[in-house]
Biopython code that builds the backbone (N, CA, C, O; Angstrom):
import numpy as np
from Bio.PDB.StructureBuilder import StructureBuilder

atoms = [
    (1, "MET", "N", (21.355, -32.943, 74.654)),
    (1, "MET", "CA", (19.950, -32.766, 74.344)),
    (1, "MET", "C", (19.719, -33.237, 72.914)),
    (1, "MET", "O", (20.484, -32.904, 72.009)),
    (2, "SER", "N", (18.674, -34.002, 72.722)),
    (2, "SER", "CA", (18.421, -34.536, 71.395)),
    (2, "SER", "C", (17.821, -33.472, 70.480)),
    (2, "SER", "O", (17.222, -32.496, 70.932)),
    (3, "ALA", "N", (18.000, -33.690, 69.198)),
    (3, "ALA", "CA", (17.454, -32.762, 68.207)),
    (3, "ALA", "C", (15.930, -32.735, 68.284)),
    (3, "ALA", "O", (15.318, -31.685, 68.088)),
    (4, "ILE", "N", (15.323, -33.871, 68.567)),
    (4, "ILE", "CA", (13.862, -33.926, 68.658)),
    (4, "ILE", "C", (13.377, -33.074, 69.820)),
    (4, "ILE", "O", (12.404, -32.333, 69.681)),
    (5, "LYS", "N", (14.041, -33.171, 70.959)),
    (5, "LYS", "CA", (13.637, -32.372, 72.119)),
    (5, "LYS", "C", (13.800, -30.882, 71.830)),
    (5, "LYS", "O", (12.934, -30.084, 72.189)),
    (6, "ARG", "N", (14.897, -30.503, 71.187)),
    (6, "ARG", "CA", (15.104, -29.085, 70.851)),
    (6, "ARG", "C", (14.012, -28.613, 69.893)),
    (6, "ARG", "O", (13.512, -27.496, 70.025)),
    (7, "GLU", "N", (13.641, -29.455, 68.934)),
    (7, "GLU", "CA", (12.597, -29.076, 67.984)),
    (7, "GLU", "C", (11.255, -28.935, 68.693)),
    (7, "GLU", "O", (10.506, -28.001, 68.409)),
    (8, "LEU", "N", (10.942, -29.842, 69.605)),
    (8, "LEU", "CA", (9.698, -29.728, 70.362)),
    (8, "LEU", "C", (9.660, -28.430, 71.161)),
    (8, "LEU", "O", (8.632, -27.756, 71.208)),
    (9, "GLU", "N", (10.770, -28.085, 71.783)),
    (9, "GLU", "CA", (10.818, -26.843, 72.550)),
    (9, "GLU", "C", (10.679, -25.625, 71.650)),
    (9, "GLU", "O", (10.028, -24.647, 72.020)),
    (10, "ARG", "N", (11.283, -25.679, 70.478)),
    (10, "ARG", "CA", (11.191, -24.557, 69.533)),
    (10, "ARG", "C", (9.749, -24.383, 69.060)),
    (10, "ARG", "O", (9.230, -23.267, 69.034)),
    (11, "VAL", "N", (9.107, -25.489, 68.686)),
    (11, "VAL", "CA", (7.725, -25.411, 68.212)),
    (11, "VAL", "C", (6.798, -25.014, 69.355)),
    (11, "VAL", "O", (5.849, -24.260, 69.143)),
    (12, "ALA", "N", (7.057, -25.507, 70.550)),
    (12, "ALA", "CA", (6.242, -25.126, 71.703)),
    (12, "ALA", "C", (6.297, -23.615, 71.926)),
    (12, "ALA", "O", (5.278, -22.979, 72.196)),
    (13, "GLU", "N", (7.480, -23.059, 71.813)),
    (13, "GLU", "CA", (7.641, -21.611, 71.965)),
    (13, "GLU", "C", (6.834, -20.870, 70.892)),
    (13, "GLU", "O", (6.201, -19.852, 71.173)),
    (14, "LEU", "N", (6.865, -21.388, 69.666)),
    (14, "LEU", "CA", (6.099, -20.765, 68.588)),
    (14, "LEU", "C", (4.596, -20.878, 68.827)),
    (14, "LEU", "O", (3.847, -19.964, 68.484)),
    (15, "LEU", "N", (4.148, -21.985, 69.408)),
    (15, "LEU", "CA", (2.722, -22.119, 69.715)),
    (15, "LEU", "C", (2.279, -21.052, 70.700)),
    (15, "LEU", "O", (1.155, -20.556, 70.626)),
    (16, "LEU", "N", (3.162, -20.703, 71.618)),
    (16, "LEU", "CA", (2.823, -19.706, 72.626)),
    (16, "LEU", "C", (2.907, -18.278, 72.092)),
    (16, "LEU", "O", (2.108, -17.421, 72.467)),
    (17, "LYS", "N", (3.879, -18.029, 71.215)),
    (17, "LYS", "CA", (4.156, -16.649, 70.827)),
    (17, "LYS", "C", (3.921, -16.330, 69.364)),
    (17, "LYS", "O", (3.890, -15.160, 68.984)),
    (18, "GLY", "N", (3.752, -17.362, 68.529)),
    (18, "GLY", "CA", (3.637, -17.136, 67.097)),
    (18, "GLY", "C", (2.257, -16.689, 66.678)),
    (18, "GLY", "O", (1.281, -16.843, 67.412)),
    (19, "ASP", "N", (2.193, -16.133, 65.486)),
    (19, "ASP", "CA", (0.892, -15.775, 64.930)),
    (19, "ASP", "C", (0.336, -16.977, 64.156)),
    (19, "ASP", "O", (1.001, -18.004, 64.025)),
    (20, "TYR", "N", (-0.870, -16.835, 63.658)),
    (20, "TYR", "CA", (-1.555, -17.939, 62.985)),
    (20, "TYR", "C", (-0.726, -18.527, 61.849)),
    (20, "TYR", "O", (-0.572, -19.745, 61.748)),
    (21, "ASP", "N", (-0.196, -17.658, 60.996)),
    (21, "ASP", "CA", (0.561, -18.133, 59.836)),
    (21, "ASP", "C", (1.819, -18.895, 60.249)),
    (21, "ASP", "O", (2.135, -19.929, 59.662)),
    (22, "THR", "N", (2.524, -18.401, 61.235)),
    (22, "THR", "CA", (3.738, -19.067, 61.715)),
    (22, "THR", "C", (3.409, -20.435, 62.304)),
    (22, "THR", "O", (4.090, -21.419, 62.016)),
    (23, "ILE", "N", (2.372, -20.494, 63.122)),
    (23, "ILE", "CA", (1.970, -21.759, 63.739)),
    (23, "ILE", "C", (1.576, -22.760, 62.662)),
    (23, "ILE", "O", (1.992, -23.918, 62.707)),
    (24, "THR", "N", (0.772, -22.321, 61.691)),
    (24, "THR", "CA", (0.342, -23.203, 60.607)),
    (24, "THR", "C", (1.531, -23.730, 59.826)),
    (24, "THR", "O", (1.596, -24.922, 59.525)),
    (25, "GLU", "N", (2.465, -22.863, 59.497)),
    (25, "GLU", "CA", (3.654, -23.264, 58.749)),
    (25, "GLU", "C", (4.476, -24.296, 59.525)),
    (25, "GLU", "O", (4.924, -25.291, 58.955)),
    (26, "GLU", "N", (4.669, -24.064, 60.802)),
    (26, "GLU", "CA", (5.458, -24.996, 61.615)),
    (26, "GLU", "C", (4.763, -26.343, 61.756)),
    (26, "GLU", "O", (5.417, -27.384, 61.699)),
    (27, "LEU", "N", (3.447, -26.338, 61.939)),
    (27, "LEU", "CA", (2.729, -27.600, 62.062)),
    (27, "LEU", "C", (2.735, -28.365, 60.742)),
    (27, "LEU", "O", (2.760, -29.596, 60.742)),
    (28, "GLN", "N", (2.713, -27.650, 59.617)),
    (28, "GLN", "CA", (2.807, -28.319, 58.316)),
    (28, "GLN", "C", (4.167, -28.982, 58.146)),
    (28, "GLN", "O", (4.256, -30.085, 57.608)),
    (29, "LYS", "N", (5.220, -28.322, 58.598)),
    (29, "LYS", "CA", (6.567, -28.912, 58.536)),
    (29, "LYS", "C", (6.618, -30.190, 59.364)),
    (29, "LYS", "O", (7.160, -31.204, 58.922)),
    (30, "LEU", "N", (6.052, -30.137, 60.569)),
    (30, "LEU", "CA", (6.049, -31.312, 61.433)),
    (30, "LEU", "C", (5.227, -32.446, 60.816)),
    (30, "LEU", "O", (5.582, -33.618, 60.932)),
    (31, "GLU", "N", (4.129, -32.079, 60.163)),
    (31, "GLU", "CA", (3.300, -33.090, 59.503)),
    (31, "GLU", "C", (4.087, -33.789, 58.395)),
    (31, "GLU", "O", (3.969, -35.001, 58.213)),
    (32, "GLU", "N", (4.884, -33.025, 57.661)),
    (32, "GLU", "CA", (5.725, -33.599, 56.615)),
    (32, "GLU", "C", (6.752, -34.569, 57.188)),
    (32, "GLU", "O", (7.172, -35.506, 56.509)),
    (33, "LEU", "N", (7.154, -34.346, 58.434)),
    (33, "LEU", "CA", (8.103, -35.230, 59.099)),
    (33, "LEU", "C", (7.428, -36.444, 59.731)),
    (33, "LEU", "O", (8.093, -37.293, 60.324)),
    (34, "GLY", "N", (6.094, -36.520, 59.598)),
    (34, "GLY", "CA", (5.366, -37.666, 60.131)),
    (34, "GLY", "C", (4.737, -37.446, 61.489)),
    (34, "GLY", "O", (4.435, -38.408, 62.195)),
    (35, "MET", "N", (4.533, -36.182, 61.867)),
    (35, "MET", "CA", (3.922, -35.889, 63.155)),
    (35, "MET", "C", (2.505, -36.445, 63.212)),
    (35, "MET", "O", (1.757, -36.373, 62.238)),
    (36, "THR", "N", (2.149, -37.000, 64.365)),
    (36, "THR", "CA", (0.797, -37.494, 64.594)),
    (36, "THR", "C", (0.139, -36.632, 65.667)),
    (36, "THR", "O", (0.766, -35.731, 66.224)),
    (37, "LEU", "N", (-1.119, -36.915, 65.948)),
    (37, "LEU", "CA", (-1.793, -36.174, 67.017)),
    (37, "LEU", "C", (-1.114, -36.398, 68.357)),
    (37, "LEU", "O", (-1.125, -35.516, 69.215)),
    (38, "GLY", "N", (-0.527, -37.568, 68.541)),
    (38, "GLY", "CA", (0.222, -37.840, 69.767)),
    (38, "GLY", "C", (1.404, -36.902, 69.921)),
    (38, "GLY", "O", (1.707, -36.448, 71.024)),
    (39, "HIS", "N", (2.071, -36.613, 68.810)),
    (39, "HIS", "CA", (3.183, -35.673, 68.854)),
    (39, "HIS", "C", (2.680, -34.263, 69.170)),
    (39, "HIS", "O", (3.327, -33.514, 69.902)),
    (40, "LEU", "N", (1.524, -33.911, 68.612)),
    (40, "LEU", "CA", (0.975, -32.585, 68.888)),
    (40, "LEU", "C", (0.690, -32.433, 70.380)),
    (40, "LEU", "O", (0.941, -31.380, 70.967)),
    (41, "ALA", "N", (0.167, -33.487, 70.977)),
    (41, "ALA", "CA", (-0.074, -33.452, 72.424)),
    (41, "ALA", "C", (1.237, -33.235, 73.178)),
    (41, "ALA", "O", (1.266, -32.517, 74.178)),
    (42, "GLN", "N", (2.306, -33.845, 72.709)),
    (42, "GLN", "CA", (3.611, -33.679, 73.349)),
    (42, "GLN", "C", (4.106, -32.242, 73.198)),
    (42, "GLN", "O", (4.679, -31.678, 74.130)),
    (43, "VAL", "N", (3.885, -31.650, 72.023)),
    (43, "VAL", "CA", (4.284, -30.261, 71.798)),
    (43, "VAL", "C", (3.508, -29.338, 72.740)),
    (43, "VAL", "O", (4.083, -28.430, 73.340)),
    (44, "ILE", "N", (2.215, -29.571, 72.865)),
    (44, "ILE", "CA", (1.396, -28.735, 73.742)),
    (44, "ILE", "C", (1.813, -28.912, 75.193)),
    (44, "ILE", "O", (1.876, -27.938, 75.943)),
    (45, "ASP", "N", (2.101, -30.149, 75.597)),
    (45, "ASP", "CA", (2.564, -30.400, 76.956)),
    (45, "ASP", "C", (3.887, -29.688, 77.215)),
    (45, "ASP", "O", (4.101, -29.140, 78.296)),
    (46, "THR", "N", (4.768, -29.697, 76.229)),
    (46, "THR", "CA", (6.043, -28.988, 76.354)),
    (46, "THR", "C", (5.799, -27.488, 76.482)),
    (46, "THR", "O", (6.452, -26.817, 77.281)),
    (47, "ALA", "N", (4.867, -26.964, 75.702)),
    (47, "ALA", "CA", (4.554, -25.535, 75.770)),
    (47, "ALA", "C", (4.074, -25.158, 77.165)),
    (47, "ALA", "O", (4.467, -24.120, 77.699)),
    (48, "LYS", "N", (3.237, -25.985, 77.750)),
    (48, "LYS", "CA", (2.753, -25.697, 79.099)),
    (48, "LYS", "C", (3.893, -25.765, 80.111)),
    (48, "LYS", "O", (3.929, -24.987, 81.065)),
    (49, "ALA", "N", (4.819, -26.694, 79.904)),
    (49, "ALA", "CA", (5.936, -26.844, 80.841)),
    (49, "ALA", "C", (6.888, -25.657, 80.793)),
    (49, "ALA", "O", (7.451, -25.274, 81.819)),
    (50, "ILE", "N", (7.074, -25.066, 79.606)),
    (50, "ILE", "CA", (8.010, -23.947, 79.507)),
    (50, "ILE", "C", (7.332, -22.611, 79.766)),
    (50, "ILE", "O", (7.994, -21.573, 79.789)),
    (51, "ALA", "N", (6.029, -22.627, 79.960)),
    (51, "ALA", "CA", (5.294, -21.405, 80.277)),
    (51, "ALA", "C", (4.411, -21.679, 81.492)),
    (51, "ALA", "O", (3.189, -21.747, 81.366)),
    (52, "PRO", "N", (5.019, -21.835, 82.665)),
    (52, "PRO", "CA", (4.247, -22.239, 83.849)),
    (52, "PRO", "C", (3.158, -21.256, 84.263)),
    (52, "PRO", "O", (2.240, -21.640, 84.988)),
    (53, "LEU", "N", (3.230, -20.027, 83.834)),
    (53, "LEU", "CA", (2.197, -19.062, 84.205)),
    (53, "LEU", "C", (1.013, -19.093, 83.248)),
    (53, "LEU", "O", (-0.009, -18.451, 83.492)),
    (54, "CYS", "N", (1.152, -19.832, 82.176)),
    (54, "CYS", "CA", (0.069, -19.968, 81.214)),
    (54, "CYS", "C", (-1.076, -20.735, 81.861)),
    (54, "CYS", "O", (-0.849, -21.731, 82.547)),
    (55, "GLU", "N", (-2.296, -20.278, 81.646)),
    (55, "GLU", "CA", (-3.463, -20.958, 82.182)),
    (55, "GLU", "C", (-4.186, -21.680, 81.058)),
    (55, "GLU", "O", (-5.415, -21.670, 80.986)),
    (56, "CYS", "N", (-3.404, -22.310, 80.177)),
    (56, "CYS", "CA", (-3.943, -22.952, 78.984)),
    (56, "CYS", "C", (-4.951, -24.047, 79.314)),
    (56, "CYS", "O", (-5.876, -24.287, 78.539)),
    (57, "GLY", "N", (-4.785, -24.704, 80.438)),
    (57, "GLY", "CA", (-5.668, -25.810, 80.784)),
    (57, "GLY", "C", (-6.979, -25.374, 81.412)),
    (57, "GLY", "O", (-7.873, -26.201, 81.595)),
    (58, "ASN", "N", (-7.118, -24.106, 81.745)),
    (58, "ASN", "CA", (-8.343, -23.629, 82.376)),
    (58, "ASN", "C", (-9.510, -23.680, 81.411)),
    (58, "ASN", "O", (-9.346, -23.487, 80.206)),
    (59, "ASP", "N", (-10.671, -23.936, 81.944)),
    (59, "ASP", "CA", (-11.892, -23.987, 81.150)),
    (59, "ASP", "C", (-12.631, -22.662, 81.333)),
    (59, "ASP", "O", (-13.169, -22.393, 82.407)),
    (60, "TYR", "N", (-12.656, -21.860, 80.316)),
    (60, "TYR", "CA", (-13.278, -20.534, 80.391)),
    (60, "TYR", "C", (-14.695, -20.519, 79.835)),
    (60, "TYR", "O", (-15.287, -19.448, 79.697)),
    (61, "PHE", "N", (-15.251, -21.683, 79.513)),
    (61, "PHE", "CA", (-16.548, -21.748, 78.844)),
    (61, "PHE", "C", (-17.643, -21.020, 79.618)),
    (61, "PHE", "O", (-18.387, -20.227, 79.041)),
    (62, "GLU", "N", (-17.746, -21.279, 80.910)),
    (62, "GLU", "CA", (-18.802, -20.641, 81.700)),
    (62, "GLU", "C", (-18.673, -19.122, 81.710)),
    (62, "GLU", "O", (-19.674, -18.411, 81.619)),
    (63, "GLY", "N", (-17.446, -18.627, 81.820)),
    (63, "GLY", "CA", (-17.231, -17.185, 81.831)),
    (63, "GLY", "C", (-17.558, -16.531, 80.503)),
    (63, "GLY", "O", (-18.043, -15.401, 80.461)),
    (64, "ILE", "N", (-17.296, -17.235, 79.434)),
    (64, "ILE", "CA", (-17.590, -16.705, 78.099)),
    (64, "ILE", "C", (-19.091, -16.732, 77.837)),
    (64, "ILE", "O", (-19.635, -15.821, 77.214)),
    (65, "LYS", "N", (-19.756, -17.779, 78.316)),
    (65, "LYS", "CA", (-21.177, -17.970, 78.068)),
    (65, "LYS", "C", (-22.039, -16.908, 78.751)),
    (65, "LYS", "O", (-23.129, -16.591, 78.274)),
    (66, "GLN", "N", (-21.553, -16.357, 79.866)),
    (66, "GLN", "CA", (-22.364, -15.400, 80.635)),
    (66, "GLN", "C", (-22.466, -14.076, 79.960)),
    (66, "GLN", "O", (-23.113, -13.166, 80.479)),
]
sb = StructureBuilder()
sb.init_structure("model")
sb.init_model(0)
sb.init_chain("A")
sb.init_seg("    ")
for serial, (resi, resn, name, xyz) in enumerate(atoms, 1):
    if name == "N":
        sb.init_residue(resn, " ", resi, " ")
    sb.init_atom(name, np.array(xyz, "f"), 0.0, 1.0, " ", f" {name:<3s}", serial, name[0])
structure = sb.get_structure()
């Protein structure tokens, strides 16, 4: 397993379980390494893959608006 893949999985886990400060700190580290928005999309996709019960892709706008 490559170091990049392990790092993506680690950050994905933090996106799911971390608090605001932890997430911000980790994303700043990735930005320093040259992360782009494309990489962020990959991290989010990884997070969804390792948390199959997450309904992150659902659109709750209508339910919130009511």
